[in-house]
C-alpha positions in Angstrom: -16.7 80.9 14.9 -13.0 80.1 15.2 -11.1 77.5 13.5 -8.0 76.4 14.3 -5.2 76.5 11.6 -3.7 73.6 12.3 -7.1 71.4 11.8 -6.8 73.0 8.4 -2.9 71.5 7.6 -2.1 68.0 6.3 -0.3 67.1 9.3 2.2 64.3 9.3 4.7 62.5 10.8 8.0 62.7 8.7 11.9 62.4 9.2 14.7 64.4 6.9 16.6 61.6 5.0 19.8 60.8 5.8 21.4 59.0 3.1 24.8 58.1 5.1 22.6 56.6 7.4 20.5 54.5 6.4 20.8 51.0 5.9 23.0 51.1 2.6 24.4 54.6 3.5 27.5 52.4 3.1 26.6 52.5 -0.5 26.7 55.6 -1.2 30.3 56.4 0.6 31.9 53.5 -1.6 30.5 54.7 -5.0 32.1 59.1 -4.0 35.3 56.9 -3.1 35.5 54.6 -6.3 34.3 57.7 -8.7 37.0 60.3 -7.1 39.4 56.6 -8.2 38.0 56.8 -11.3 38.6 60.5 -11.9 42.2 60.3 -10.8 43.4 57.6 -12.5 41.8 58.6 -15.7 43.5 62.2 -14.9 46.9 60.3 -14.6 46.5 58.3 -17.4 45.8 61.7 -19.2 49.0 63.4 -18.2 46.8 66.3 -16.0 46.5 66.8 -12.6 43.2 65.7 -10.8 42.3 68.1 -8.2 39.4 66.9 -5.4 37.6 69.5 -3.1 36.3 70.7 0.1 34.2 73.2 1.8 36.2 74.9 4.4 35.0 78.3 6.5 36.9 81.0 6.0 37.5 84.9 7.3 37.6 86.7 4.4 38.9 90.5 4.2 35.7 92.3 5.6 36.3 89.6 8.6 32.9 87.7 7.8 33.2 83.7 7.8 32.5 82.3 4.5 32.8 79.0 2.7 34.8 77.9 -0.1 36.3 75.0 -1.6 39.9 73.7 -0.8 41.9 71.1 -2.4 42.5 67.9 -0.5 44.7 65.6 -0.7 43.4 62.0 -2.4 45.1 58.8 -2.0 45.6 56.3 -5.0 43.9 53.2 -4.7 46.6 50.8 -6.9 49.6 50.4 -6.0 52.7 48.0 -7.5 54.1 45.5 -5.1 57.5 44.3 -4.8 57.5 42.1 -8.0 56.6 44.9 -10.4 52.5 44.0 -10.2 49.9 46.2 -10.2 47.0 46.6 -7.3 43.7 48.0 -6.6 42.0 47.7 -2.9 38.7 48.9 -1.7 39.2 50.8 1.2 37.1 51.2 4.2 37.6 53.7 6.1 42.1 53.6 6.7 41.5 49.7 6.0 41.3 47.5 2.8 38.6 45.7 2.2 37.9 41.9 2.1 36.8 41.3 -1.2 36.8 37.4 -0.5 38.2 34.8 2.4 41.7 36.3 2.3 41.8 38.0 -0.7 41.4 41.8 -0.2 43.0 42.9 -3.9 42.1 42.8 -7.4 45.0 42.6 -9.9 45.4 44.7 -12.7 47.5 44.8 -15.8 48.5 48.2 -15.9 47.0 51.9 -15.4 45.4 52.4 -18.5 43.2 49.0 -16.8 42.2 50.8 -13.3 39.4 53.0 -14.7 37.6 49.4 -16.7 37.8 47.6 -13.2 36.5 50.7 -11.4 33.8 50.9 -13.4 33.1 47.4 -13.1 33.0 47.6 -9.2 31.1 50.6 -9.8 28.1 47.9 -11.3 28.6 45.7 -8.6 28.4 47.7 -5.6 25.1 49.1 -7.3 24.0 45.7 -7.9 24.6 44.7 -3.7 27.0 42.4 -4.8 29.5 44.0 -2.1 27.2 44.3 0.6 27.9 41.9 2.9 31.7 42.8 2.7 30.7 46.3 3.8 28.4 45.4 6.3 31.2 43.1 7.4 33.5 46.4 7.4 31.0 48.7 9.1 30.0 46.4 11.9 33.8 45.8 12.5 35.1 49.4 12.3 31.8 49.9 14.7 33.3 47.2 17.6 35.8 49.4 18.3 33.8 52.3 19.3 32.6 52.3 23.2 29.1 53.6 23.5 28.5 57.3 24.9 27.5 57.4 28.3 23.9 58.6 28.7 23.4 62.1 30.3 21.3 62.2 33.3 18.2 64.3 32.9 
């Protein structure tokens, strides 16, 4: 008697996890941005250079394509206005995130306070306090894109 191998296996319907596509995937992106900003601020306070990298494909001497780390530019999340006051902004894409009605920045006393502020924002993000603002920013960004035309089969 011949038994099917598939019948002996435990089958299930599953899909691979994609945290960026989940309902709260924007939290992960914001946390990556905040951790990078914190490292950048700490490096600037210490007087050292901060280098962020990304994976790129390059051709080596043998003509093979290989994945290597390449430096990339990181824009500071803090700035000083014309009157000399320092502010920190959260950004979603290329736009500042509105934290409260008409408020898009956090006042900071000096560069030494930036990592402390960022740690507080990380805690608020993990607690879900910024979810409404992130959802509104995501929806506003999605409204700018037109849906793709479906291809005929």
